[in-house]
N, C-alpha and C positions, 0 to 999 in steps of 0.2 A: 842506245837506240840507233838503228841503222836502216837506211832506205834501200840498200841494194843499188844496182845500176839503174839509172833513170835517163831517158832521152829528153825529158822535160818538154814533151809534146812536139818535138821537131827532130828530124833526122839529119840536120846539117850541123856544122861545127858552131859552137857557141862558147862564150865565156860567162862567168857568173860573178859579177863585181860586187853584189850585195845579197844579203839574206836577212830576214826578220824572224826572230824567234819570240813567241809569246810563252813565257814560262815563269815559274816560281823556283827559286834556288836558295840553298842555304850554304853554298860554298862555290869555289871556282869550278868551271867546266871547260871542256875543250870541244870544238867542232873540228872534225877532220874532213877535208874534201879530198876526193881522189878521182882521177880521170886518166884515160890513156890519150896521150898527146904525142903525135909523131912516132907511134909505136912503143912508147915508154910510159909505164904507169908512174904518175906523179902524185904525190900526196903532200898536203899542207895542213898544219895545225893552227888553229886560231883560239886564243885564250879568251874566255868569257869570265871576267872577274866579278866576284860578288860585290855589289854596290849596296852596302847596308842602308844608305839613305833612301833606297827605294821601298823599304819596309817589307812586310810579309805578303803583300798582295802580288798576284801575277803581273808582270810588266812586259812590254815589247822591247826587245833588245835588237838594235841594228848592228849588223856585222859587215864591215868593209872587207871584202875578200879580194885576193890578188887578181889582177887583170891579165897576167901573162899566160895563164893556162887556157888552152883552147881545145875542146873535144866535143864529140857527139854525145857520149854518155858520161854521166857523173854519178858519184855516190857520196853520201853524207852520213857521218856518224857523230853522235853526241855522247861524250864521256864525262863522267864525274871525276873529280880529283880527291883523293884520300877519303873516298866513301861519302862525299857530299850528296845530300838528297836534292832532287830536282823533280819538277812536274812540268813536262812539256805540254802545253795546251794547244799549240798550233805553230806552224812554220810556213813561211812564204819565201820561195827561192825565185830570184828574178834574173833569168838568163837574158843575155844579149845575143841575138842571132847574128852571125857574121855573114858577110857577103860570100858568094861562091868563089871569089878571088882570094880569100884569106888563106 
């Protein structure tokens, strides 16, 4: 699942320190974030490990994302590992708008 490039409702630079995914999964997943920062595309991968204690019901997973990346537009991709099934029911991306001096 890919979002494409998003400005997240604002045309100023921002970072995205956290995201929440409401999903059901039967294996590990990866969330890839990418953005153009200071003229260079930067990508980061975050592993979302299967927590079997959560059971078979959809749950909200909180992801702490890196604070160093600052950009106007962002893209997010959710990938499975080794064919693991998942059902993404919702996502909330929480950007922090930076001051004009950043």
